[in-house]
Backbone as CSV, one residue per row, in Angstrom:
resi,resn,N_x,N_y,N_z,CA_x,CA_y,CA_z,C_x,C_y,C_z
1,MET,20.838,23.473,104.983,20.671,22.080,104.586,19.280,21.896,103.978
2,PRO,19.171,21.159,102.849,17.870,20.956,102.223,16.933,20.157,103.102
3,ALA,15.625,20.253,102.804,14.631,19.534,103.590,14.880,18.036,103.502
4,SER,14.696,17.358,104.618,14.969,15.929,104.691,13.812,15.127,104.119
5,ARG,14.137,14.124,103.338,13.150,13.196,102.785,13.579,11.782,103.167
6,LEU,12.627,10.987,103.623,12.928,9.617,104.012,13.114,8.755,102.775
7,ILE,14.226,8.044,102.721,14.479,7.046,101.684,14.188,5.685,102.294
8,PHE,13.320,4.929,101.665,12.847,3.669,102.249,12.928,2.552,101.216
9,ARG,13.524,1.442,101.620,13.569,0.263,100.761,13.297,-0.983,101.606
10,GLN,12.414,-1.840,101.099,12.142,-3.127,101.728,12.782,-4.210,100.871
11,LEU,13.564,-5.074,101.511,14.267,-6.146,100.821,13.850,-7.479,101.425
12,PHE,14.006,-8.553,100.650,13.523,-9.853,101.115,14.530,-10.947,100.814
13,ASP,14.750,-11.818,101.799,15.581,-13.002,101.615,14.669,-14.221,101.589
14,PRO,14.519,-14.878,100.423,13.559,-15.979,100.317,13.972,-17.235,101.066
15,VAL,15.261,-17.405,101.335,15.714,-18.615,102.014,15.252,-18.626,103.470
16,SER,15.464,-17.511,104.169,15.070,-17.427,105.580,13.751,-16.699,105.794
17,SER,13.122,-16.249,104.700,11.878,-15.464,104.780,12.051,-14.251,105.684
18,THR,13.150,-13.534,105.485,13.463,-12.372,106.308,13.322,-11.089,105.497
19,TYR,12.597,-10.141,106.049,12.529,-8.803,105.468,13.632,-7.937,106.074
20,THR,14.371,-7.268,105.220,15.410,-6.318,105.626,14.973,-4.936,105.177
21,TYR,15.210,-3.937,106.029,14.783,-2.581,105.699,15.956,-1.610,105.700
22,LEU,15.991,-0.780,104.687,16.959,0.308,104.602,16.213,1.626,104.761
23,LEU,16.653,2.452,105.707,16.087,3.780,105.929,17.193,4.807,105.741
24,GLY,16.925,5.817,104.919,17.927,6.841,104.673,17.372,8.237,104.834
25,ASP,18.243,9.162,105.205,17.895,10.576,105.316,18.496,11.288,104.106
26,SER,17.655,11.824,103.238,18.130,12.395,101.977,19.041,13.597,102.177
27,ALA,18.806,14.378,103.223,19.590,15.598,103.429,21.030,15.305,103.821
28,SER,21.215,14.321,104.694,22.552,13.998,105.199,23.179,12.797,104.509
29,ALA,22.357,12.024,103.794,22.793,10.786,103.131,23.197,9.712,104.131
30,GLU,22.738,9.818,105.384,23.007,8.787,106.372,21.879,7.751,106.359
31,ALA,22.247,6.499,106.641,21.267,5.418,106.523,21.437,4.392,107.632
32,LEU,20.349,3.652,107.874,20.329,2.511,108.786,19.828,1.302,108.010
33,ILE,20.258,0.114,108.443,19.703,-1.134,107.927,19.219,-1.949,109.111
34,ILE,17.974,-2.453,108.994,17.359,-3.248,110.058,17.252,-4.700,109.603
35,ASP,17.713,-5.613,110.425,17.635,-7.059,110.196,18.290,-7.477,108.872
36,SER,19.581,-7.264,108.800,20.338,-7.693,107.622,20.567,-9.199,107.663
37,VAL,20.908,-9.768,106.504,21.179,-11.200,106.384,22.586,-11.383,105.822
38,PHE,23.345,-12.276,106.431,24.753,-12.494,106.096,24.983,-12.658,104.598
39,GLU,24.188,-13.501,103.963,24.397,-13.814,102.549,24.067,-12.657,101.619
40,ASN,23.398,-11.627,102.130,22.956,-10.519,101.271,23.796,-9.253,101.450
41,GLU,24.964,-9.361,102.031,25.809,-8.180,102.271,26.135,-7.452,100.973
42,ARG,26.485,-8.182,99.922,26.828,-7.538,98.639,25.633,-6.795,98.059
43,ARG,24.465,-7.406,98.170,23.256,-6.734,97.694,23.027,-5.429,98.436
44,ASP,23.167,-5.458,99.756,22.918,-4.266,100.560,23.937,-3.168,100.278
45,VAL,25.209,-3.544,100.140,26.248,-2.553,99.832,25.999,-1.929,98.462
46,ALA,25.602,-2.758,97.494,25.320,-2.238,96.148,24.165,-1.240,96.179
47,LEU,23.139,-1.530,96.983,22.001,-0.617,97.083,22.410,0.695,97.733
48,LEU,23.214,0.625,98.766,23.702,1.849,99.418,24.474,2.717,98.427
49,ARG,25.298,2.087,97.611,26.073,2.841,96.618,25.162,3.436,95.549
50,GLU,24.177,2.651,95.147,23.231,3.134,94.132,22.480,4.362,94.625
51,LEU,22.116,4.365,95.892,21.366,5.477,96.482,22.273,6.576,97.029
52,ASP,23.594,6.355,96.948,24.590,7.319,97.434,24.378,7.615,98.914
53,LEU,24.257,6.533,99.703,24.019,6.660,101.138,25.207,6.103,101.917
54,HIS,25.412,6.674,103.101,26.452,6.201,104.017,25.787,5.468,105.169
55,LEU,26.121,4.196,105.346,25.519,3.389,106.396,26.178,3.706,107.727
56,VAL,25.389,4.235,108.678,25.950,4.597,109.981,25.779,3.490,111.010
57,ALA,24.743,2.630,110.836,24.519,1.574,111.824,23.619,0.486,111.254
58,THR,23.799,-0.718,111.795,22.880,-1.822,111.531,22.179,-2.164,112.837
59,LEU,20.887,-2.451,112.756,20.087,-2.805,113.916,19.444,-4.159,113.681
60,ASP,19.316,-4.936,114.725,18.583,-6.196,114.657,17.464,-6.156,115.679
61,THR,16.277,-6.570,115.246,15.149,-6.600,116.167,15.369,-7.620,117.273
62,HIS,16.158,-8.675,116.972,16.548,-9.672,117.962,17.615,-10.561,117.353
63,VAL,18.240,-11.390,118.171,19.188,-12.370,117.663,18.383,-13.511,117.062
64,HIS,18.582,-13.749,115.778,17.727,-14.668,115.026,18.211,-16.105,115.112
65,ALA,17.259,-17.026,115.126,17.592,-18.447,115.198,17.737,-19.075,113.817
66,ASP,17.148,-18.458,112.791,17.117,-19.104,111.481,18.030,-18.459,110.446
67,HIS,18.760,-17.426,110.825,19.757,-16.871,109.907,20.781,-16.073,110.693
68,VAL,21.911,-15.826,110.057,22.981,-15.049,110.663,22.897,-13.616,110.152
69,THR,22.989,-12.654,111.052,22.933,-11.259,110.656,24.126,-10.881,109.782
70,GLY,23.913,-9.900,108.912,25.001,-9.384,108.084,25.690,-8.188,108.699
71,ALA,25.415,-7.915,109.972,25.920,-6.699,110.619,27.446,-6.618,110.591
72,TRP,28.120,-7.730,110.889,29.583,-7.699,110.942,30.180,-7.462,109.558
73,LEU,29.645,-8.111,108.530,30.140,-7.890,107.176,29.907,-6.450,106.728
74,LEU,28.755,-5.898,107.066,28.458,-4.510,106.695,29.367,-3.542,107.452
75,LYS,29.720,-3.878,108.670,30.669,-3.037,109.410,32.019,-3.029,108.714
76,GLN,32.460,-4.181,108.235,33.724,-4.259,107.514,33.665,-3.490,106.202
77,SER,32.537,-3.563,105.522,32.404,-2.926,104.207,32.152,-1.424,104.295
78,CYS,31.360,-1.015,105.295,30.861,0.364,105.341,31.312,1.142,106.570
79,GLY,31.915,0.476,107.544,32.312,1.168,108.761,31.156,1.471,109.688
80,SER,30.053,0.779,109.536,28.852,1.034,110.343,28.981,0.390,111.713
81,GLN,28.211,0.922,112.674,28.170,0.360,114.015,27.126,-0.751,114.102
82,ILE,27.362,-1.687,115.013,26.424,-2.778,115.270,25.633,-2.450,116.532
83,LEU,24.302,-2.383,116.411,23.431,-2.030,117.529,22.487,-3.183,117.831
84,LEU,22.417,-3.557,119.106,21.539,-4.636,119.545,21.013,-4.330,120.943
85,SER,19.989,-5.053,121.328,19.417,-4.889,122.668,20.448,-5.203,123.748
86,GLU,20.347,-4.488,124.842,21.216,-4.755,125.989,20.962,-6.134,126.577
87,ASN,19.816,-6.729,126.245,19.464,-8.056,126.742,19.680,-9.159,125.710
88,SER,20.451,-8.854,124.673,20.663,-9.824,123.603,21.703,-10.878,123.937
89,ALA,22.570,-10.601,124.916,23.665,-11.505,125.300,24.631,-11.745,124.148
90,ALA,24.703,-10.787,123.221,25.598,-10.902,122.068,26.937,-10.237,122.362
91,GLU,27.951,-10.638,121.597,29.272,-10.057,121.725,29.587,-9.227,120.483
92,ASN,30.668,-8.457,120.564,31.136,-7.638,119.435,30.085,-6.620,118.987
93,VAL,29.363,-6.078,119.942,28.338,-5.071,119.673,28.907,-3.694,120.012
94,ASP,28.693,-2.725,119.129,29.223,-1.373,119.358,28.358,-0.571,120.325
95,ARG,27.061,-0.815,120.296,26.162,-0.073,121.180,24.998,-0.953,121.586
96,PHE,24.827,-1.110,122.876,23.679,-1.849,123.386,22.518,-0.875,123.605
97,LEU,21.361,-1.243,123.114,20.201,-0.354,123.134,19.292,-0.645,124.314
98,LYS,18.748,0.450,124.891,17.786,0.364,125.982,16.447,0.942,125.534
99,ASP,15.410,0.532,126.225,14.077,1.042,125.945,14.051,2.563,126.086
100,GLY,13.484,3.249,125.089,13.353,4.696,125.130,14.482,5.456,124.465
101,GLU,15.570,4.781,124.118,16.675,5.460,123.454,16.327,5.775,122.003
102,ARG,17.126,6.644,121.406,16.951,7.003,119.998,18.180,6.615,119.198
103,VAL,17.928,6.218,117.960,19.004,5.937,117.019,18.847,6.912,115.863
104,ALA,19.799,7.807,115.723,19.694,8.883,114.741,20.359,8.492,113.422
105,PHE,19.767,8.948,112.342,20.417,8.894,111.028,20.099,10.221,110.336
106,GLY,21.110,11.109,110.337,20.876,12.461,109.849,19.877,13.185,110.732
107,GLY,18.888,13.824,110.103,17.865,14.547,110.846,16.706,13.686,111.292
108,ARG,16.746,12.384,110.996,15.678,11.471,111.384,16.166,10.566,112.501
109,HIS,15.226,9.854,113.143,15.627,8.912,114.176,14.578,7.819,114.358
110,LEU,15.011,6.729,114.960,14.131,5.658,115.403,14.106,5.656,116.915
111,GLU,12.927,5.432,117.488,12.824,5.258,118.931,12.835,3.769,119.252
112,VAL,13.588,3.393,120.260,13.715,1.995,120.660,12.616,1.643,121.652
113,ARG,11.861,0.597,121.360,10.852,0.078,122.283,11.214,-1.370,122.629
114,ALA,11.377,-1.672,123.893,11.663,-3.039,124.314,10.377,-3.860,124.288
115,THR,10.357,-4.936,123.512,9.191,-5.827,123.420,9.655,-7.277,123.548
116,PRO,10.257,-7.636,124.699,10.784,-8.996,124.860,9.686,-10.034,124.939
117,GLY,10.082,-11.287,124.665,9.123,-12.376,124.736,9.554,-13.514,123.844
118,HIS,9.599,-13.277,122.525,10.122,-14.282,121.594,11.568,-14.586,121.966
119,THR,12.338,-13.535,122.230,13.632,-13.629,122.904,13.651,-12.527,123.957
120,GLY,14.601,-12.610,124.874,14.683,-11.575,125.898,15.144,-10.244,125.359
121,GLY,15.690,-10.244,124.142,16.220,-9.008,123.580,15.444,-8.473,122.399
122,CYS,14.175,-8.841,122.269,13.370,-8.335,121.146,13.127,-6.830,121.280
123,LEU,13.304,-6.114,120.178,13.071,-4.675,120.139,12.129,-4.320,119.007
124,THR,11.403,-3.236,119.181,10.626,-2.614,118.115,11.204,-1.227,117.882
125,PHE,11.385,-0.859,116.611,11.932,0.452,116.261,10.830,1.289,115.611
126,VAL,10.515,2.426,116.235,9.423,3.284,115.761,10.018,4.534,115.117
127,LEU,9.608,4.816,113.883,10.094,5.995,113.168,9.643,7.266,113.876
128,ASP,10.417,8.334,113.734,10.178,9.561,114.501,8.782,10.136,114.329
129,ASP,8.164,9.974,113.154,6.813,10.497,112.955,5.731,9.451,113.252
130,GLN,6.145,8.294,113.791,5.250,7.192,114.135,4.499,6.634,112.941
131,SER,5.035,6.814,111.752,4.391,6.270,110.558,4.779,4.828,110.307
132,MET,5.878,4.378,110.904,6.333,3.004,110.713,6.867,2.443,112.020
133,ALA,6.625,1.143,112.222,7.198,0.430,113.354,7.779,-0.872,112.837
134,PHE,9.026,-1.128,113.150,9.718,-2.319,112.682,9.859,-3.274,113.865
135,THR,9.236,-4.439,113.750,9.127,-5.337,114.896,9.806,-6.661,114.621
136,GLY,10.087,-7.393,115.700,10.619,-8.735,115.567,9.512,-9.762,115.633
137,ASP,9.756,-10.901,116.261,8.783,-11.992,116.251,7.909,-12.039,117.489
138,CYS,7.917,-10.974,118.293,7.038,-10.956,119.472,5.821,-10.085,119.214
139,LEU,6.042,-8.865,118.740,4.940,-7.974,118.386,4.730,-8.086,116.892
140,LEU,3.569,-8.628,116.511,3.326,-8.902,115.096,2.034,-8.244,114.623
141,ILE,1.576,-8.676,113.507,0.480,-8.039,112.815,-0.822,-8.135,113.602
142,ARG,-1.547,-7.014,113.650,-2.820,-6.928,114.359,-2.685,-7.325,115.825
143,GLY,-1.510,-7.105,116.401,-1.320,-7.329,117.817,-1.040,-8.766,118.213
144,ALA,-0.938,-9.706,117.246,-0.656,-11.099,117.576,0.810,-11.262,117.925
145,ALA,1.088,-12.038,118.955,2.475,-12.276,119.358,2.877,-13.689,119.028
146,ASP,4.105,-13.836,118.547,4.616,-15.130,118.154,4.915,-15.995,119.376
147,ALA,4.804,-17.281,119.209,5.143,-18.201,120.297,6.641,-18.139,120.566
148,PRO,7.048,-18.033,121.816,8.464,-17.955,122.137,9.186,-19.237,121.795
149,THR,10.460,-19.115,121.411,11.239,-20.271,121.005,12.412,-20.523,121.928
150,PHE,12.594,-19.709,122.951,13.720,-19.880,123.840,13.239,-20.120,125.267
151,SER,14.049,-20.777,126.068,13.667,-21.132,127.430,13.310,-19.906,128.250
152,ARG,12.336,-20.084,129.125,11.867,-19.048,130.054,11.239,-17.858,129.339
153,ALA,11.014,-17.951,128.020,10.471,-16.809,127.292,8.948,-16.740,127.374
154,ALA,8.286,-17.863,127.616,6.821,-17.872,127.603,6.243,-16.943,128.653
155,ARG,6.770,-17.009,129.880,6.258,-16.151,130.944,6.494,-14.682,130.606
156,THR,7.682,-14.366,130.067,7.995,-12.990,129.698,7.059,-12.496,128.616
157,CYS,6.830,-13.353,127.611,5.945,-12.970,126.514,4.547,-12.665,127.031
158,PHE,3.997,-13.533,127.900,2.664,-13.324,128.442,2.612,-12.053,129.284
159,THR,3.618,-11.855,130.140,3.652,-10.683,131.015,3.689,-9.405,130.200
160,ASN,4.493,-9.378,129.168,4.640,-8.168,128.376,3.408,-7.870,127.541
161,ARG,2.685,-8.897,127.126,1.451,-8.650,126.383,0.441,-7.906,127.253
162,CYS,0.546,-8.108,128.554,-0.391,-7.470,129.477,0.089,-6.107,129.968
163,SER,1.333,-5.745,129.679,1.872,-4.488,130.198,1.383,-3.307,129.386
164,SER,1.298,-2.130,130.020,0.810,-0.933,129.338,1.762,-0.498,128.238
165,LYS,3.077,-0.643,128.474,4.056,-0.232,127.469,3.931,-1.082,126.213
166,PHE,3.798,-2.406,126.414,3.654,-3.310,125.290,2.344,-3.051,124.561
167,SER,1.311,-2.751,125.316,0.004,-2.477,124.710,0.053,-1.247,123.829
168,ARG,0.815,-0.222,124.241,0.941,0.976,123.407,1.608,0.643,122.087
169,CYS,2.639,-0.202,122.116,3.286,-0.640,120.880,2.313,-1.418,120.014
170,ARG,1.506,-2.276,120.658,0.562,-3.096,119.912,-0.519,-2.240,119.278
171,ARG,-1.005,-1.227,120.010,-2.019,-0.340,119.431,-1.452,0.424,118.241
172,LEU,-0.169,0.801,118.321,0.464,1.476,117.187,0.488,0.563,115.977
173,ALA,0.843,-0.711,116.201,0.874,-1.669,115.100,-0.511,-1.885,114.514
174,CYS,-1.524,-1.923,115.379,-2.890,-2.159,114.907,-3.442,-0.971,114.119
175,SER,-2.819,0.201,114.264,-3.319,1.382,113.566,-2.593,1.594,112.247
176,THR,-1.847,0.562,111.789,-1.050,0.716,110.590,-1.406,-0.318,109.550
177,ARG,-0.857,-0.135,108.344,-1.139,-1.027,107.226,0.146,-1.723,106.818
178,GLY,0.093,-3.053,106.668,1.273,-3.792,106.256,1.696,-3.406,104.851
179,MET,2.991,-3.345,104.602,3.517,-2.963,103.299,4.330,-4.098,102.706
180,THR,4.086,-4.423,101.437,4.927,-5.365,100.715,5.938,-4.569,99.912
181,THR,6.830,-5.250,99.176,7.826,-4.551,98.372,7.180,-3.742,97.259
182,ALA,5.948,-4.097,96.876,5.252,-3.342,95.835,4.531,-2.131,96.393
183,GLY,4.530,-1.988,97.724,3.894,-0.833,98.355,2.408,-0.969,98.512
184,SER,1.892,-2.190,98.360,0.465,-2.428,98.510,0.214,-3.241,99.763
185,PRO,-1.046,-3.281,100.240,-1.321,-4.051,101.453,-0.928,-5.510,101.301
186,SER,-0.337,-6.057,102.333,0.051,-7.461,102.316,-1.186,-8.340,102.229
187,PRO,-1.220,-9.355,101.334,-2.412,-10.178,101.169,-2.659,-11.134,102.315
188,ALA,-1.654,-11.414,103.109,-1.825,-12.364,104.216,-1.115,-11.847,105.445
189,TRP,-1.832,-11.865,106.550,-1.254,-11.413,107.820,-0.651,-12.626,108.516
190,ARG,0.560,-12.981,108.098,1.139,-14.186,108.668,2.611,-13.962,108.993
191,ARG,3.092,-14.753,109.942,4.502,-14.730,110.294,5.265,-15.615,109.324
192,SER,6.455,-15.183,108.884,7.286,-16.023,108.039,8.713,-15.953,108.552
193,GLY,9.141,-17.003,109.242,10.499,-17.062,109.771,10.756,-15.930,110.743
194,ALA,11.928,-15.317,110.626,12.324,-14.229,111.528,12.041,-12.892,110.883
195,SER,11.009,-12.827,110.068,10.744,-11.606,109.309,10.307,-10.460,110.208
196,ILE,10.508,-9.253,109.693,9.974,-8.074,110.347,9.056,-7.390,109.356
197,ARG,8.194,-6.582,109.868,7.233,-5.895,109.002,7.376,-4.390,109.154
198,ALA,7.152,-3.703,108.042,7.060,-2.247,108.105,5.580,-1.899,108.090
199,TRP,5.253,-0.834,108.825,3.856,-0.449,108.918,3.716,1.027,108.536
200,ALA,2.751,1.330,107.659,2.470,2.719,107.297,1.175,3.147,107.978
201,ALA,1.245,4.185,108.783,0.096,4.569,109.599,-1.051,5.087,108.744
202,ARG,-2.255,4.575,109.011,-3.442,5.010,108.269,-4.551,5.443,109.227
203,SER,-4.351,5.259,110.505,-5.404,5.552,111.469,-5.193,6.908,112.097
204,THR,-6.241,7.503,112.542,-6.111,8.774,113.257,-5.600,8.565,114.669
205,SER,-5.659,7.319,115.142,-5.160,7.018,116.483,-3.641,7.041,116.480
206,ARG,-2.997,7.811,117.358,-1.557,7.914,117.441,-1.077,7.601,118.867
207,THR,-1.704,6.637,119.494,-1.295,6.296,120.841,0.131,5.841,120.867
208,SER,0.372,6.816,121.884,1.593,6.350,122.276,1.574,6.481,123.813
209,PRO,14.613,-5.530,115.569,14.255,-6.312,116.248,15.062,-7.120,117.021
210,ALA,22.320,-13.979,115.027,23.498,-14.366,115.854,24.705,-13.558,115.418
211,ILE,25.063,-12.699,116.428,26.250,-11.900,116.091,27.473,-12.792,116.167
């Protein structure tokens, strides 16, 4: 099998201010999509076809309040599995994810990190070489955490910010550079809706998101 190369695409939905990410393994042609948006299913399918990739799973960093995931439509179109946190309280999920598990696509994988707070089911997905971390609305840029929007989430968010596991995720995020669709540093470190961010590691520190 030829050497694996990561295929990476960042997509944006201007209505909900949501970033969607496509990750592909060039050797196997298997791919994942993180935080899809219902209205953009045709766009995502067209991109998969253009890149000649097979979508094996869709992941959501959390159940979003401001948009509906495209996971179910992509499952119908591509036969992909729907993956969500075990604490998401969602239905029609093919695989519930736990902290420390791996999600494979070809020879590459994402590691699942539980980072609850914004919702009880917030997850961070860390690429196998730790060059990128895809987060929801709890673990954000430069270690800032978003204010929780659901009941009983404030205490969880505060507790997790103080935990060693959460701190390791935050240090990883702080050692990376925000990426825009143009591949340049993001001009503003701000939260926009239910967006997620991709991070490209630049630091020597390697301490170690509605269905």
